[in-house]
C-alpha positions as CSV (number, residue, x, y, z in Angstrom):
1,M,-6.4,22.7,-14.5
2,K,-6.9,23.7,-18.1
3,M,-8.6,22.2,-21.1
4,K,-5.2,20.6,-22.2
5,T,-5.2,18.6,-18.9
6,M,-8.8,17.5,-19.5
7,N,-8.0,16.4,-23.0
8,M,-5.1,14.4,-21.6
9,F,-7.4,12.6,-19.1
10,V,-10.0,11.8,-21.8
11,F,-7.3,10.6,-24.2
12,A,-5.8,8.3,-21.4
13,A,-9.3,6.9,-20.7
14,L,-9.9,6.2,-24.4
15,M,-6.5,4.5,-24.7
16,L,-7.1,2.4,-21.6
17,T,-10.5,1.4,-22.9
18,S,-9.1,0.5,-26.3
19,V,-6.5,-1.7,-24.7
20,L,-9.0,-3.4,-22.4
21,V,-11.5,-3.9,-25.2
22,K,-9.2,-6.3,-27.0
23,A,-9.0,-8.8,-24.0
24,Q,-12.3,-8.2,-22.1
25,S,-16.0,-8.2,-22.4
26,V,-17.5,-4.8,-23.2
27,D,-20.9,-3.4,-22.5
28,L,-22.0,0.0,-24.0
29,G,-25.0,1.9,-22.8
30,V,-27.0,5.1,-22.5
31,K,-28.4,6.6,-19.3
32,A,-30.5,9.5,-18.0
33,G,-31.3,10.6,-14.5
34,V,-31.8,13.4,-11.9
35,N,-29.2,15.3,-10.0
36,Y,-29.4,17.2,-6.7
37,G,-26.5,19.7,-6.7
38,T,-25.1,21.6,-3.7
39,L,-22.2,24.0,-3.3
40,P,-21.1,23.6,0.3
41,S,-18.9,26.4,1.7
42,G,-17.0,27.0,4.9
43,M,-17.7,30.8,4.8
44,D,-20.0,32.3,7.4
45,E,-20.9,35.1,4.8
46,L,-22.9,32.5,2.7
47,T,-26.3,31.8,4.1
48,D,-29.6,30.2,3.0
49,E,-27.6,27.6,1.1
50,A,-29.8,25.1,-0.7
51,G,-29.4,22.6,-3.5
52,K,-31.7,22.2,-6.5
53,L,-32.7,19.4,-8.9
54,G,-31.2,19.0,-12.3
55,F,-30.7,16.2,-14.8
56,N,-28.1,14.3,-16.7
57,L,-27.8,12.4,-20.0
58,G,-24.9,10.2,-21.1
59,V,-23.2,7.3,-22.5
60,F,-21.0,4.7,-20.9
61,A,-18.7,1.7,-21.5
62,R,-18.2,-1.1,-19.0
63,V,-15.0,-3.0,-19.8
64,G,-14.2,-6.2,-18.0
65,D,-16.2,-8.8,-16.1
66,E,-16.0,-9.0,-12.3
67,L,-13.5,-6.2,-12.0
68,Y,-14.2,-3.5,-14.6
69,F,-13.4,-0.1,-15.9
70,Q,-16.3,2.3,-16.6
71,P,-15.6,5.6,-18.5
72,E,-18.6,7.8,-19.1
73,V,-19.3,11.1,-21.0
74,N,-22.4,12.9,-19.6
75,F,-24.1,16.2,-20.0
76,S,-25.0,17.4,-16.5
77,S,-27.3,20.2,-15.4
78,Y,-27.8,21.4,-11.8
79,S,-28.1,24.5,-9.8
80,S,-27.9,25.8,-6.3
81,E,-28.9,28.9,-4.3
82,Y,-27.4,31.0,-1.5
83,T,-27.3,34.5,-0.1
84,Y,-24.1,36.5,-0.1
85,A,-23.8,40.1,0.9
86,S,-27.6,40.3,1.3
87,E,-28.1,39.3,-2.3
88,K,-29.6,36.0,-3.5
89,F,-27.7,34.0,-6.1
90,E,-28.8,30.9,-8.1
91,P,-25.9,29.7,-10.2
92,K,-26.9,27.2,-12.9
93,F,-24.3,24.7,-14.1
94,R,-24.3,23.0,-17.6
95,N,-21.3,20.7,-17.6
96,L,-19.6,18.1,-19.7
97,N,-18.9,15.4,-17.0
98,V,-16.3,12.6,-17.5
99,P,-16.2,10.0,-14.6
100,L,-13.5,7.3,-14.9
101,M,-14.5,4.6,-12.5
102,V,-13.0,1.2,-11.5
103,G,-15.6,-1.1,-10.1
104,Y,-16.3,-4.6,-8.8
105,K,-19.4,-6.7,-9.3
106,I,-20.4,-8.1,-5.9
107,V,-23.1,-10.3,-7.5
108,N,-22.3,-11.3,-11.1
109,E,-25.2,-13.4,-12.5
110,E,-26.5,-13.2,-16.0
111,A,-29.8,-11.5,-15.1
112,L,-28.7,-9.7,-11.9
113,K,-25.6,-7.8,-11.0
114,F,-24.8,-5.6,-8.0
115,R,-21.9,-3.2,-8.6
116,V,-19.8,-0.7,-6.7
117,S,-17.3,1.7,-8.3
118,L,-15.2,4.8,-7.7
119,G,-12.8,7.0,-9.4
120,P,-11.9,10.6,-10.6
121,D,-14.7,12.8,-11.9
122,L,-13.8,15.6,-14.3
123,N,-16.2,18.5,-15.1
124,Y,-16.0,21.2,-17.8
125,A,-18.4,24.1,-17.7
126,L,-20.2,24.6,-21.0
127,K,-21.8,27.8,-19.6
128,D,-20.5,30.4,-17.1
129,P,-22.8,30.5,-14.0
130,I,-23.6,33.9,-12.5
131,A,-21.4,34.6,-9.5
132,P,-21.0,37.5,-7.0
133,A,-18.8,40.4,-8.0
134,D,-15.1,39.7,-7.7
135,T,-15.6,35.9,-7.8
136,E,-16.1,33.4,-10.6
137,Y,-16.7,29.8,-11.1
138,K,-14.0,27.8,-12.8
139,K,-14.4,26.2,-16.2
140,F,-12.7,23.0,-15.2
141,N,-13.0,21.1,-11.9
142,A,-11.9,17.7,-10.7
143,G,-13.5,15.5,-8.0
144,G,-14.1,12.0,-6.9
145,V,-17.2,9.8,-7.5
146,L,-18.6,6.9,-5.5
147,N,-21.2,4.7,-7.3
148,A,-23.5,1.8,-6.4
149,G,-25.6,0.1,-9.1
150,V,-27.7,-2.8,-10.1
151,D,-28.2,-4.4,-13.5
152,L,-31.4,-6.2,-14.2
153,G,-30.8,-7.9,-17.5
154,M,-30.2,-5.0,-20.0
155,F,-31.4,-2.3,-17.6
156,T,-29.2,-0.4,-15.1
157,I,-30.0,1.7,-12.0
158,D,-27.2,3.7,-10.4
159,A,-27.0,5.9,-7.3
160,R,-23.9,8.1,-7.2
161,Y,-22.3,10.8,-5.1
162,S,-19.7,13.1,-6.7
163,R,-17.7,15.5,-4.5
164,G,-15.5,18.2,-5.9
165,L,-11.9,18.1,-4.8
166,T,-11.0,21.4,-6.4
167,K,-12.9,24.6,-5.5
168,A,-15.6,25.5,-8.0
169,N,-15.4,29.1,-6.7
170,E,-12.2,30.1,-4.9
171,G,-13.6,33.4,-3.6
172,L,-16.5,31.7,-2.0
173,D,-14.7,28.6,-0.8
174,Q,-17.2,26.4,-2.6
175,K,-16.8,22.8,-3.8
176,S,-19.6,20.9,-5.6
177,G,-21.5,18.0,-4.1
178,I,-23.8,16.2,-6.5
179,F,-26.2,13.3,-5.7
180,N,-27.4,11.4,-8.8
181,L,-29.9,8.7,-9.6
182,S,-30.0,7.4,-13.1
183,L,-31.6,4.7,-15.2
184,G,-29.9,3.2,-18.2
185,F,-30.0,0.6,-21.0
186,I,-27.1,-1.6,-21.9
187,I,-26.5,-2.1,-25.6
188,R,-24.3,-5.2,-26.1
């Protein structure tokens, strides 16, 4: 997918948010957290595969009450390492990340909320990671995200897993897998 497709997804999310804002409650917030990124591959030629820690910073909107829509815009940084053709590689990713989740509040009290959500996860590379010769990492990737969270008053805690559905590197048969833990603050 190209930048035009990503722009279409972001535009659709913004339009949906603006429609829902008129009839629903809206929470806006900021968040930051740590990532653990991996690049699983089915190729036997890749060895010593390991994930590495990274971080993310972002903003979110939560539109609705019990059933809600949560678009986000995040800066995400993570890396991985592996050996290919007897050479060690450590690609570093700096991405613009746009998850578009639909969720449900299992517990929905004023001071305590337990939430689950899922949806598509769009990523655009702001920097080209180093890749083995004759391979390259794509600028745009799409995936799916599964999130569980708790709100304690104005504070949020989220645990998330994002799995690439498109290959980040076709030549190496790699898809991203990112675990994330973040803390946030709701601005009403």
